[in-house]
N, CA, C and O atoms as CSV, one atom per row, in Angstrom:
chain,resi,resn,atom,element,x,y,z
A,1,MET,N,N,168.357,107.043,-128.768
A,1,MET,CA,C,168.888,108.337,-129.174
A,1,MET,C,C,167.912,109.434,-128.758
A,1,MET,O,O,166.696,109.247,-128.812
A,2,ALA,N,N,168.444,110.560,-128.351
A,2,ALA,CA,C,167.620,111.681,-127.890
A,2,ALA,C,C,166.811,112.266,-129.040
A,2,ALA,O,O,167.270,112.312,-130.182
A,3,GLN,N,N,165.607,112.709,-128.721
A,3,GLN,CA,C,164.742,113.296,-129.733
A,3,GLN,C,C,165.058,114.775,-129.914
A,3,GLN,O,O,165.151,115.531,-128.947
A,4,ARG,N,N,165.221,115.168,-131.170
A,4,ARG,CA,C,165.468,116.573,-131.467
A,4,ARG,C,C,164.222,117.392,-131.171
A,4,ARG,O,O,163.096,116.910,-131.298
A,5,ALA,N,N,164.443,118.630,-130.777
A,5,ALA,CA,C,163.331,119.552,-130.535
A,5,ALA,C,C,162.717,119.941,-131.874
A,5,ALA,O,O,163.420,120.069,-132.876
A,6,ASP,N,N,161.395,120.129,-131.882
A,6,ASP,CA,C,160.739,120.564,-133.113
A,6,ASP,C,C,161.008,122.063,-133.324
A,6,ASP,O,O,161.483,122.751,-132.421
A,7,GLY,N,N,160.701,122.543,-134.507
A,7,GLY,CA,C,160.991,123.926,-134.871
A,7,GLY,C,C,160.337,124.951,-133.974
A,7,GLY,O,O,160.947,125.968,-133.645
A,8,GLU,N,N,159.098,124.698,-133.572
A,8,GLU,CA,C,158.383,125.631,-132.700
A,8,GLU,C,C,159.058,125.719,-131.329
A,8,GLU,O,O,159.242,126.811,-130.792
A,9,SER,N,N,159.418,124.581,-130.777
A,9,SER,CA,C,160.089,124.558,-129.469
A,9,SER,C,C,161.452,125.226,-129.543
A,9,SER,O,O,161.854,125.934,-128.620
A,10,LEU,N,N,162.155,125.003,-130.634
A,10,LEU,CA,C,163.471,125.604,-130.818
A,10,LEU,C,C,163.352,127.126,-130.931
A,10,LEU,O,O,164.146,127.860,-130.343
A,11,SER,N,N,162.373,127.588,-131.679
A,11,SER,CA,C,162.149,129.019,-131.837
A,11,SER,C,C,161.815,129.667,-130.490
A,11,SER,O,O,162.318,130.742,-130.163
A,12,ARG,N,N,160.967,129.000,-129.724
A,12,ARG,CA,C,160.583,129.510,-128.401
A,12,ARG,C,C,161.810,129.597,-127.484
A,12,ARG,O,O,161.987,130.582,-126.768
A,13,PHE,N,N,162.654,128.556,-127.512
A,13,PHE,CA,C,163.871,128.553,-126.700
A,13,PHE,C,C,164.763,129.745,-127.056
A,13,PHE,O,O,165.265,130.431,-126.166
A,14,LEU,N,N,164.957,129.990,-128.339
A,14,LEU,CA,C,165.836,131.082,-128.757
A,14,LEU,C,C,165.284,132.429,-128.297
A,14,LEU,O,O,166.051,133.305,-127.897
A,15,GLN,N,N,163.969,132.604,-128.350
A,15,GLN,CA,C,163.355,133.837,-127.856
A,15,GLN,C,C,163.512,133.942,-126.346
A,15,GLN,O,O,163.862,135.000,-125.823
A,16,ASP,N,N,163.256,132.854,-125.657
A,16,ASP,CA,C,163.352,132.859,-124.194
A,16,ASP,C,C,164.780,133.094,-123.727
A,16,ASP,O,O,165.003,133.773,-122.725
A,17,ARG,N,N,165.735,132.546,-124.437
A,17,ARG,CA,C,167.143,132.747,-124.085
A,17,ARG,C,C,167.475,134.235,-124.117
A,17,ARG,O,O,168.227,134.723,-123.273
A,18,GLU,N,N,166.920,134.953,-125.085
A,18,GLU,CA,C,167.172,136.388,-125.201
A,18,GLU,C,C,166.492,137.187,-124.090
A,18,GLU,O,O,166.950,138.275,-123.741
A,19,LEU,N,N,165.406,136.656,-123.533
A,19,LEU,CA,C,164.706,137.351,-122.448
A,19,LEU,C,C,165.487,137.310,-121.136
A,19,LEU,O,O,165.381,138.219,-120.312
A,20,LEU,N,N,166.258,136.266,-120.955
A,20,LEU,CA,C,166.982,136.114,-119.688
A,20,LEU,C,C,168.107,137.140,-119.572
A,20,LEU,O,O,168.814,137.400,-120.546
A,21,PRO,N,N,168.273,137.717,-118.396
A,21,PRO,CA,C,169.320,138.731,-118.202
A,21,PRO,C,C,170.685,138.126,-117.870
A,21,PRO,O,O,171.443,138.683,-117.076
A,22,TYR,N,N,170.987,136.985,-118.482
A,22,TYR,CA,C,172.233,136.274,-118.184
A,22,TYR,C,C,173.010,136.003,-119.458
A,22,TYR,O,O,172.438,135.923,-120.545
A,23,ASN,N,N,174.317,135.863,-119.312
A,23,ASN,CA,C,175.128,135.436,-120.454
A,23,ASN,C,C,175.107,133.907,-120.520
A,23,ASN,O,O,174.569,133.241,-119.635
A,24,ASP,N,N,175.699,133.368,-121.579
A,24,ASP,CA,C,175.658,131.917,-121.788
A,24,ASP,C,C,176.302,131.137,-120.648
A,24,ASP,O,O,175.824,130.062,-120.287
A,25,ALA,N,N,177.375,131.664,-120.081
A,25,ALA,CA,C,178.042,130.963,-118.977
A,25,ALA,C,C,177.110,130.855,-117.768
A,25,ALA,O,O,177.078,129.824,-117.097
A,26,GLU,N,N,176.358,131.915,-117.493
A,26,GLU,CA,C,175.437,131.901,-116.364
A,26,GLU,C,C,174.248,130.975,-116.628
A,26,GLU,O,O,173.774,130.289,-115.722
A,27,ILE,N,N,173.775,130.962,-117.863
A,27,ILE,CA,C,172.684,130.049,-118.213
A,27,ILE,C,C,173.160,128.603,-118.089
A,27,ILE,O,O,172.462,127.756,-117.533
A,28,ALA,N,N,174.345,128.333,-118.609
A,28,ALA,CA,C,174.907,126.977,-118.511
A,28,ALA,C,C,175.039,126.552,-117.048
A,28,ALA,O,O,174.692,125.425,-116.694
A,29,ARG,N,N,175.535,127.443,-116.210
A,29,ARG,CA,C,175.693,127.133,-114.788
A,29,ARG,C,C,174.329,126.829,-114.161
A,29,ARG,O,O,174.196,125.891,-113.375
A,30,GLY,N,N,173.325,127.621,-114.512
A,30,GLY,CA,C,171.979,127.397,-113.994
A,30,GLY,C,C,171.403,126.056,-114.413
A,30,GLY,O,O,170.596,125.462,-113.699
A,31,MET,N,N,171.828,125.584,-115.586
A,31,MET,CA,C,171.371,124.289,-116.095
A,31,MET,C,C,172.234,123.139,-115.587
A,31,MET,O,O,171.918,121.972,-115.818
A,32,GLY,N,N,173.323,123.468,-114.894
A,32,GLY,CA,C,174.215,122.434,-114.380
A,32,GLY,C,C,175.108,121.828,-115.440
A,32,GLY,O,O,175.426,120.640,-115.387
A,33,MET,N,N,175.520,122.645,-116.412
A,33,MET,CA,C,176.418,122.138,-117.455
A,33,MET,C,C,177.545,123.132,-117.691
A,33,MET,O,O,177.467,124.286,-117.269
A,34,ASP,N,N,178.578,122.684,-118.357
A,34,ASP,CA,C,179.696,123.550,-118.707
A,34,ASP,C,C,179.275,124.519,-119.802
A,34,ASP,O,O,178.419,124.216,-120.634
A,35,ARG,N,N,179.904,125.698,-119.778
A,35,ARG,CA,C,179.616,126.703,-120.802
A,35,ARG,C,C,179.914,126.179,-122.196
A,35,ARG,O,O,179.174,126.458,-123.140
A,36,SER,N,N,180.987,125.427,-122.327
A,36,SER,CA,C,181.366,124.915,-123.650
A,36,SER,C,C,180.308,123.950,-124.195
A,36,SER,O,O,180.033,123.944,-125.394
A,37,ASN,N,N,179.717,123.134,-123.315
A,37,ASN,CA,C,178.640,122.242,-123.761
A,37,ASN,C,C,177.419,123.045,-124.196
A,37,ASN,O,O,176.826,122.770,-125.239
A,38,PHE,N,N,177.046,124.042,-123.387
A,38,PHE,CA,C,175.915,124.886,-123.737
A,38,PHE,C,C,176.160,125.568,-125.078
A,38,PHE,O,O,175.275,125.602,-125.933
A,39,SER,N,N,177.362,126.109,-125.261
A,39,SER,CA,C,177.709,126.770,-126.520
A,39,SER,C,C,177.637,125.809,-127.697
A,39,SER,O,O,177.246,126.203,-128.796
A,40,SER,N,N,178.010,124.560,-127.479
A,40,SER,CA,C,177.925,123.569,-128.557
A,40,SER,C,C,176.487,123.376,-129.017
A,40,SER,O,O,176.232,123.171,-130.203
A,41,TYR,N,N,175.555,123.441,-128.084
A,41,TYR,CA,C,174.135,123.339,-128.444
A,41,TYR,C,C,173.664,124.578,-129.191
A,41,TYR,O,O,173.107,124.468,-130.283
A,42,VAL,N,N,173.882,125.752,-128.614
A,42,VAL,CA,C,173.318,126.968,-129.211
A,42,VAL,C,C,174.025,127.381,-130.499
A,42,VAL,O,O,173.456,128.122,-131.300
A,43,ASN,N,N,175.243,126.919,-130.708
A,43,ASN,CA,C,175.955,127.225,-131.948
A,43,ASN,C,C,175.761,126.161,-133.017
A,43,ASN,O,O,176.352,126.247,-134.093
A,44,GLY,N,N,174.933,125.154,-132.730
A,44,GLY,CA,C,174.587,124.161,-133.739
A,44,GLY,C,C,175.536,122.988,-133.870
A,44,GLY,O,O,175.366,122.167,-134.772
A,45,HIS,N,N,176.528,122.881,-133.001
A,45,HIS,CA,C,177.451,121.746,-133.067
A,45,HIS,C,C,176.800,120.477,-132.521
A,45,HIS,O,O,177.140,119.367,-132.932
A,46,LEU,N,N,175.867,120.649,-131.596
A,46,LEU,CA,C,175.061,119.545,-131.076
A,46,LEU,C,C,173.602,119.912,-131.286
A,46,LEU,O,O,173.239,121.079,-131.136
A,47,PRO,N,N,172.753,118.946,-131.629
A,47,PRO,CA,C,171.337,119.261,-131.828
A,47,PRO,C,C,170.651,119.552,-130.489
A,47,PRO,O,O,170.896,118.879,-129.488
A,48,ILE,N,N,169.798,120.558,-130.497
A,48,ILE,CA,C,169.010,120.859,-129.300
A,48,ILE,C,C,167.908,119.814,-129.217
A,48,ILE,O,O,167.103,119.656,-130.135
A,49,THR,N,N,167.894,119.114,-128.106
A,49,THR,CA,C,166.962,118.000,-127.924
A,49,THR,C,C,165.858,118.374,-126.929
A,49,THR,O,O,165.925,119.395,-126.244
A,50,LYS,N,N,164.854,117.518,-126.880
A,50,LYS,CA,C,163.784,117.724,-125.911
A,50,LYS,C,C,164.334,117.663,-124.492
A,50,LYS,O,O,163.875,118.394,-123.615
A,51,SER,N,N,165.300,116.809,-124.267
A,51,SER,CA,C,165.932,116.685,-122.946
A,51,SER,C,C,166.651,117.990,-122.566
A,51,SER,O,O,166.558,118.438,-121.424
A,52,PHE,N,N,167.355,118.588,-123.510
A,52,PHE,CA,C,168.032,119.860,-123.284
A,52,PHE,C,C,167.016,120.936,-122.907
A,52,PHE,O,O,167.234,121.702,-121.969
A,53,LEU,N,N,165.901,120.990,-123.646
A,53,LEU,CA,C,164.882,121.993,-123.370
A,53,LEU,C,C,164.221,121.766,-122.017
A,53,LEU,O,O,163.914,122.731,-121.316
A,54,ARG,N,N,163.998,120.520,-121.637
A,54,ARG,CA,C,163.441,120.236,-120.306
A,54,ARG,C,C,164.376,120.761,-119.222
A,54,ARG,O,O,163.939,121.339,-118.227
A,55,ARG,N,N,165.649,120.552,-119.433
A,55,ARG,CA,C,166.655,121.020,-118.467
A,55,ARG,C,C,166.659,122.556,-118.387
A,55,ARG,O,O,166.730,123.125,-117.298
A,56,PHE,N,N,166.584,123.215,-119.544
A,56,PHE,CA,C,166.559,124.679,-119.604
A,56,PHE,C,C,165.332,125.232,-118.880
A,56,PHE,O,O,165.446,126.125,-118.040
A,57,TYR,N,N,164.154,124.690,-119.214
A,57,TYR,CA,C,162.922,125.211,-118.621
A,57,TYR,C,C,162.764,124.796,-117.161
A,57,TYR,O,O,162.070,125.468,-116.397
A,58,SER,N,N,163.393,123.710,-116.773
A,58,SER,CA,C,163.402,123.334,-115.363
A,58,SER,C,C,164.184,124.374,-114.566
A,58,SER,O,O,163.809,124.726,-113.447
A,59,ALA,N,N,165.264,124.854,-115.148
A,59,ALA,CA,C,166.118,125.835,-114.474
A,59,ALA,C,C,165.542,127.247,-114.537
A,59,ALA,O,O,165.680,128.005,-113.577
A,60,PHE,N,N,164.897,127.619,-115.651
A,60,PHE,CA,C,164.528,129.017,-115.864
A,60,PHE,C,C,163.044,129.259,-116.172
A,60,PHE,O,O,162.642,130.401,-116.399
A,61,GLY,N,N,162.239,128.213,-116.181
A,61,GLY,CA,C,160.834,128.353,-116.552
A,61,GLY,C,C,160.065,129.348,-115.699
A,61,GLY,O,O,159.355,130.196,-116.238
A,62,GLU,N,N,160.190,129.265,-114.392
A,62,GLU,CA,C,159.461,130.182,-113.510
A,62,GLU,C,C,159.922,131.620,-113.712
A,62,GLU,O,O,159.108,132.543,-113.759
A,63,GLU,N,N,161.213,131.798,-113.828
A,63,GLU,CA,C,161.745,133.145,-114.038
A,63,GLU,C,C,161.262,133.721,-115.368
A,63,GLU,O,O,160.903,134.895,-115.450
A,64,LEU,N,N,161.256,132.895,-116.398
A,64,LEU,CA,C,160.775,133.353,-117.703
A,64,LEU,C,C,159.301,133.731,-117.647
A,64,LEU,O,O,158.885,134.711,-118.266
A,65,GLN,N,N,158.516,132.962,-116.912
A,65,GLN,CA,C,157.093,133.283,-116.771
A,65,GLN,C,C,156.928,134.658,-116.137
A,65,GLN,O,O,156.098,135.452,-116.582
A,66,GLY,N,N,157.706,134.942,-115.110
A,66,GLY,CA,C,157.658,136.247,-114.467
A,66,GLY,C,C,158.080,137.372,-115.401
A,66,GLY,O,O,157.481,138.447,-115.393
A,67,ILE,N,N,159.097,137.132,-116.195
A,67,ILE,CA,C,159.567,138.138,-117.160
A,67,ILE,C,C,158.481,138.412,-118.191
A,67,ILE,O,O,158.213,139.568,-118.521
A,68,ARG,N,N,157.850,137.349,-118.704
A,68,ARG,CA,C,156.779,137.515,-119.701
A,68,ARG,C,C,155.597,138.290,-119.116
A,68,ARG,O,O,155.039,139.167,-119.776
A,69,GLU,N,N,155.216,137.966,-117.879
A,69,GLU,CA,C,154.095,138.663,-117.243
A,69,GLU,C,C,154.415,140.142,-117.043
A,69,GLU,O,O,153.566,141.002,-117.276
A,70,LYS,N,N,155.616,140.428,-116.621
A,70,LYS,CA,C,156.026,141.820,-116.433
A,70,LYS,C,C,156.020,142.552,-117.770
A,70,LYS,O,O,155.558,143.690,-117.858
A,71,LYS,N,N,156.528,141.902,-118.803
A,71,LYS,CA,C,156.567,142.500,-120.140
A,71,LYS,C,C,155.156,142.785,-120.646
A,71,LYS,O,O,154.906,143.845,-121.221
A,72,ARG,N,N,154.226,141.840,-120.436
A,72,ARG,CA,C,152.834,142.050,-120.849
A,72,ARG,C,C,152.221,143.223,-120.094
A,72,ARG,O,O,151.472,144.010,-120.673
A,73,GLY,N,N,152.532,143.344,-118.817
A,73,GLY,CA,C,152.029,144.460,-118.025
A,73,GLY,C,C,152.528,145.796,-118.535
A,73,GLY,O,O,151.774,146.768,-118.577
A,74,ILE,N,N,153.778,145.853,-118.918
A,74,ILE,CA,C,154.356,147.089,-119.459
A,74,ILE,C,C,153.681,147.443,-120.777
A,74,ILE,O,O,153.362,148.606,-121.021
A,75,LEU,N,N,153.463,146.444,-121.628
A,75,LEU,CA,C,152.810,146.700,-122.911
A,75,LEU,C,C,151.378,147.193,-122.704
A,75,LEU,O,O,150.935,148.108,-123.398
A,76,ARG,N,N,150.654,146.598,-121.763
A,76,ARG,CA,C,149.282,147.047,-121.477
A,76,ARG,C,C,149.273,148.483,-120.978
A,76,ARG,O,O,148.406,149.268,-121.363
A,77,THR,N,N,150.232,148.834,-120.124
A,77,THR,CA,C,150.325,150.200,-119.604
A,77,THR,C,C,150.575,151.176,-120.747
A,77,THR,O,O,149.958,152.239,-120.802
A,78,ARG,N,N,151.465,150.826,-121.647
A,78,ARG,CA,C,151.754,151.707,-122.785
A,78,ARG,C,C,150.527,151.871,-123.673
A,78,ARG,O,O,150.240,152.975,-124.136
A,79,GLU,N,N,149.802,150.784,-123.914
A,79,GLU,CA,C,148.580,150.870,-124.719
A,79,GLU,C,C,147.564,151.776,-124.039
A,79,GLU,O,O,146.920,152.591,-124.700
A,80,TRP,N,N,147.415,151.641,-122.727
A,80,TRP,CA,C,146.471,152.467,-121.980
A,80,TRP,C,C,146.882,153.933,-122.063
A,80,TRP,O,O,146.039,154.806,-122.270
A,81,GLU,N,N,148.175,154.204,-121.902
A,81,GLU,CA,C,148.668,155.595,-121.953
A,81,GLU,C,C,148.431,156.200,-123.320
A,81,GLU,O,O,148.065,157.372,-123.413
A,82,ARG,N,N,148.629,155.435,-124.387
A,82,ARG,CA,C,148.375,155.956,-125.744
A,82,ARG,C,C,146.899,156.283,-125.906
A,82,ARG,O,O,146.549,157.315,-126.480
A,83,GLY,N,N,146.036,155.417,-125.408
A,83,GLY,CA,C,144.600,155.661,-125.497
A,83,GLY,C,C,144.178,156.854,-124.668
A,83,GLY,O,O,143.284,157.599,-125.069
A,84,TRP,N,N,144.796,157.047,-123.532
A,84,TRP,CA,C,144.469,158.137,-122.626
A,84,TRP,C,C,144.853,159.498,-123.212
A,84,TRP,O,O,144.170,160.496,-122.985
A,85,ARG,N,N,145.946,159.525,-123.961
A,85,ARG,CA,C,146.454,160.777,-124.517
A,85,ARG,C,C,145.635,161.246,-125.727
A,85,ARG,O,O,145.734,162.410,-126.116
A,86,ARG,N,N,144.856,160.392,-126.308
A,86,ARG,CA,C,144.102,160.774,-127.523
A,86,ARG,C,C,143.026,161.742,-127.233
A,86,ARG,O,O,142.308,162.158,-128.142
């Protein structure tokens, strides 16, 4: 039987899902699954497993890393601008 994802991994997935500029159908397509199957996972009808998360991060891990790096850069710029204006 597939191993369920732990709470920390599940929380990270939910945050990362929100970072992606895609709807559920596009995410499902990127993972190579039907939208209805993906929806069954994210709506709690099927448990999110470690295998599901591996598939998600295999499809979107690099893109998410780029999004996070860009976001960190924007935050650093804003912090610098606030300090500069003082």
